C-alpha positions, -999 to +999 in steps of 0.1 A: -054+300-442-068+276-468-052+243-477-026+239-505-023+209-528+013+208-543+005+180-567+004+142-570+030+130-545+027+093-554+007+064-567+005+035-543+011+001-560+005-031-542+030-058-553+039-094-543+076-085-539+087-050-531+123-053-543+112-068-577+087-040-580+114-013-573+138-029-597+112-031-625+101+006-621+137+017-618+148-001-650+117+007-672+105+041-660+136+055-643+121+056-608+155+053-593+156+075-562+143+057-530+131+085-507+123+061-479+122+023-473+106+008-443+094-026-431+069-022-403+033-028-392+005-008-408-018-004-378-037+028-388-055+015-420-078-009-401-110+001-421-093-012-452-073-042-438-100-063-424-099-046-390-065-060-382-030-045-384-007-061-409+030-061-416+043-045-447+074-034-466+073-002-486+096+019-508+088+054-521+107+059-554+108+091-574+122+102-607+144+134-608+130+144-642+097+153-624+062+140-617+051+121-587+065+089-571+055+053-567+048+039-532+057+003-539+039-016-511+041-053-501+022-072-474+046-094-454+021-108-429-003-121-456-003-130-492-015-100-513-046-109-534-052-101-570-086-091-583-107-121-590-116-107-625-097-088-652-106-051-646-122-035-677-124+001-688-152+017-667-147-006-637-148+015-605-116+028-590-080+035-600-077+018-634-046+031-653-017+054-641-005+082-664+033+084-668+048+115-684+075+113-712+094+140-731+096+117-762+067+093-768+084+074-797+117+070-778+098+057-747+078+033-769+110+020-786+128+016-753+100-003-736+096-025-767+134-033-766+128-044-730+100-067-741+075-048-720+039-056-728+028-028-751-009-025-759-011-013-795+008+016-809+011+054-804-021+073-809-034+108-799-059+114-770-089+137-775-068+168-764-042+160-791-015+145-769+005+115-781+003+085-759+004+047-757-007+021-732+012-008-716+011-033-688+039-037-663+053-071-653+026-073-626-005-067-647-009-030-639-020-006-667+000+025-676-006+053-701+027+068-713+018+104-724+037+134-738+043+162-714+063+195-716+069+203-679+102+189-666+122+195-634+156+178-640+175+151-657+167+114-653+176+079-664+149+076-690+127+097-713+099+090-688+092+109-656+069+099-628+031+097-626+010+128-635-024+114-631-048+085-633-077+071-654-105+064-629-136+044-634-167+061-620-205+055-618-216+091-622-193+113-641-209+146-631-207+137-594-171+128-598-162+159-618-176+179-589-156+159-563-123+162-581-129+199-589-141+210-555-118+190-532-087+185-553-087+215-576-092+198-609-115+226-620-106+228-657-124+204-681-102+198-711-125+173-727-159+157-721-179+135-744-200+103-746-188+079-773-166+049-780-130+061-782-105+047-808-075+055-786-089+034-757-098+002-777-064-014-769-074-015-732-094-044-716-130-035-723-118-006-743-146-008-769-172+002-743-194+033-749-185+057-722-187+092-708-151+104-707-137+136-691-101+148-689-095+173-661-066+195-650-061+224-626-065+260-638-042+273-610-005+266-610+003+243-581+023+258-553+041+244-522+075+229-514+075+201-540+053+218-567+082+222-592+091+185-590+055+173-593+045+196-622+010+195-637-014+166-633-046+152-649-076+132-638-094+112-665-128+099-656-146+071-674-183+062-669-192+030-688-227+033-705-233-002-720-215-022-693-222-028-657-190-019-638-175-038-608-153-023-581-117-031-589-109-036-552-142-054-543-136-080-515-100-071-512-078-051-488-059-019-493-024-030-501-035-060-522-022-062-558-028-031-580-032+006-576-041+011-539-043+049-536-037+082-553-017+104-529-015+142-529+011+164-511-007+190-491-003+218-466-027+227-438-044+194-429-069+211-405-083+233-433-084+203-457-103+182-431-130+210-428-133+212-466-136+174-470-163+172-444-182+201-461-180+182-494-194+151-478-161+131-479-148+131-444-114+115-435-118+077-431-083+073-417-063+099-398-027+090-390-021+120-367+006+146-370+035+126-356+036+097-380+070+085-391+077+062-421+114+052-423+134+084-425+105+105-434+078+121-412+044+136-418+007+136-413-014+113-435-051+109-440-075+092-464-108+099-480-129+080-506-140+094-539-177+090-547-171+053-558-148+044-529-114+049-546-089+058-520-073+093-520-044+098-496-032+132-483+003+137-469+015+168-451+052+162-452+072+174-421+106+159-428+124+141-456+159+128-459+180+148-485+213+128-480+209+099-455+245+090-452+254+125-441+224+128-418+210+157-439+173+160-434+149+187-445+125+200-418+095+215-436+076+227-406+094+261-405+090+270-441+063+292-457+037+266-469+032+280-505+069+285-512+086+260-535+118+245-523+149+258-542+159+237-572+193+228-558+177+214-526+152+192-546+180+181-569+200+170-539+175+142-535+191+127-567+222+119-546+203+089-532+199+074-567+201+036-568+213+016-598+199-018-604 
């Protein structure tokens, strides 16, 4: 059996205060269902934490409208470090997260009413989708973009993350990686130019090669209906020398720390990643537990070192106070969970 990618499970975000982070994303984006929360030691990420284990506190929050989640992540044994420079469009790594909305204008107006830092107004991207850019309270960049795939009802017009703008040094090499390993085999747009819709971003006037990718095959697997479609946008700066966004910093420091995919069949994925020249750099083993959830996590690097996480979920809490947990080990890997079961996760909603 080959491996299955169900979709983007979550975007990891390093923050200075995990509860402040959860409250902000809950209020502004409707990320109001904490799937797990745990304070513990991260002792398996040593290649990216200076060779030493560190204590951390993390919350995985999702939005019942659909899309992925946020893994909101805070060091508690050290002070998380910001980048020593303001990342610019084309800098290498995870630059800007894509958040889906069913009403771009309503989301823009709502975030404006909350005094969020909006970067310019509503424009269209090269494939004709309305979008706008903003910064959260912690300096992270988000693209709020129209989408027509929805799972359920939520607190806001926005859903969860459906992709990422990623700075790369060689766009053809990166297109091959994201296509061959992660299934983003459909190129919706590719051009070299300066782009009017990106000028509001730091360094947004740069001349760049830009590609927008998606997957030609419908995603399958337990959580595929919740995650929906997703997009990878690659930017290679042409008249600018890029820096690594996470240079001289640890995984878990401030900013976007990883892009995580929900998968099935880790053994087949391992073989495929090795064949593609991107072997696992971290392997948490099959018995890893994180709070009330359990699974097998691994990491690889994209061609420029951006961290891609894979999680094969084994168990998640549906209703913690009733002791209702979902064991995924016995289910057919390609089969989506029934809607009523996924919607039951919404019973864990947390108002702030």
